[in-house]
C-alpha angles and dihedrals in degrees: 000000000000093000089053090051090052088058097044095052098058090036089057092048089050094052093045091048093050091047092052097043128344089206096068112123090210089065089072092051094048089049092053093047092048092051092047092050090046091055091049090048092050091046090056093044092047097055091100098023116078091190088067103029098052096056089045091051091049090049091049092051091049091048091052091049089048092052091049092049095041096083091052091048091050091049091051091048091049091055091050091049092052092050096046104030105027133237117315135127091255092052091048095057099095091045092050091045091053092050091047092052092049090048092048093050093049092048092048096052091043095044099051090054093056122099093221110100093210093055092046091047094050091048092052092043092051090049092052092049090050091048090050092051090047090052092053092045094051092045092053092043093052094046092045088057091048092048093047093052099046136060136056119334101182143023100071130156094196134027116196117197113200115221128239133186120299129217098234098304097333127105108240122216094263092058093038089060090057092048093047090051091051090047091055091050091048095050093046091054092044090054089051091055099259126126108219123181122222118218113199108202130192139099129226120278125213092256096043126096094209136014117280089239092056093050091046091050091052090049092055094042089056088055096054106267109144115243090235090063093054126083120193119219107176104161104073120107100171136042090252090055091045090058099039098045093043093050089051091052091050090049090053087059091049093251104138097142130091113345129181128195118211122209136138119298096251090054098047103094097043089050089051091050091049091050090052092048088054093049092244119150107220143115127234126221126189133226125210120275131200108270095236092053097055102075096053092039094052091046087057090049091049093052092046092051093051094045093050095041110040091161087079090068092056095045096049095041095048095048094044091049092048091048091048092051092050092048089050091053091047091049 
């Protein structure tokens, strides 16, 4: 009874949060807590029921194997990133994360076998911190997938395409995916009798021959989009500026209705959170990304979300501690 209530409470907060605004960062935390409590509830209910306990045991074994293989997968991805994308801190994230996980595992198994209380305590503490970060990461990953695959897909007055780095003056595949996704949205609404406007947003970097917005505009013009349906925003240098400047340009045209921002799938949820923080009413849709690029990219998104939204730490930590204390009392 109490374990079921511990699931229903965070599940209710999750559903209410999604209904009020899908872009709430707390939705991801409530989702993770609800799923964790559901697993604990099922584990208790399945003690005398093989139909429940056997699938849970299988799932637990697979989860453990996944955790053990995760560092190796991150290391492999880090090597691929270095070969294909070059050396930079962002491209090193998956490699560094893999090394950190291996180091943490080795220290934990070594530390708990030591007679020194301080060493054992630090090993257990480091493990708990790692588990907490892993919980937040999985929660954000799951909700990012849910957010990216739900919501409106047509009926927009404005389509904002967020810029990405150019290769000289050429649109690289990452940015081309965003433009192609926006083009499909544009054509779908045109066929339905609407007249959406596409805002291409992005300034000029130090290593770029033209602004990102200019290159994006040329890309869309070559694919048949009329010049009158394209709006150039070539001053933005961050995602926040992309959103704010583009929304202002749409407002100048009297387009204050439904607006969608297009970016790559790994960047969708953080963009949605930023738009909410700025008080902007818009939806975010993702474009495909090369498989090898996603792990490092999402790690960057995860770090950026936690740094910019420290309140998530307090919410998740407080609720998990409260749930753990209640479960201890029940047990």
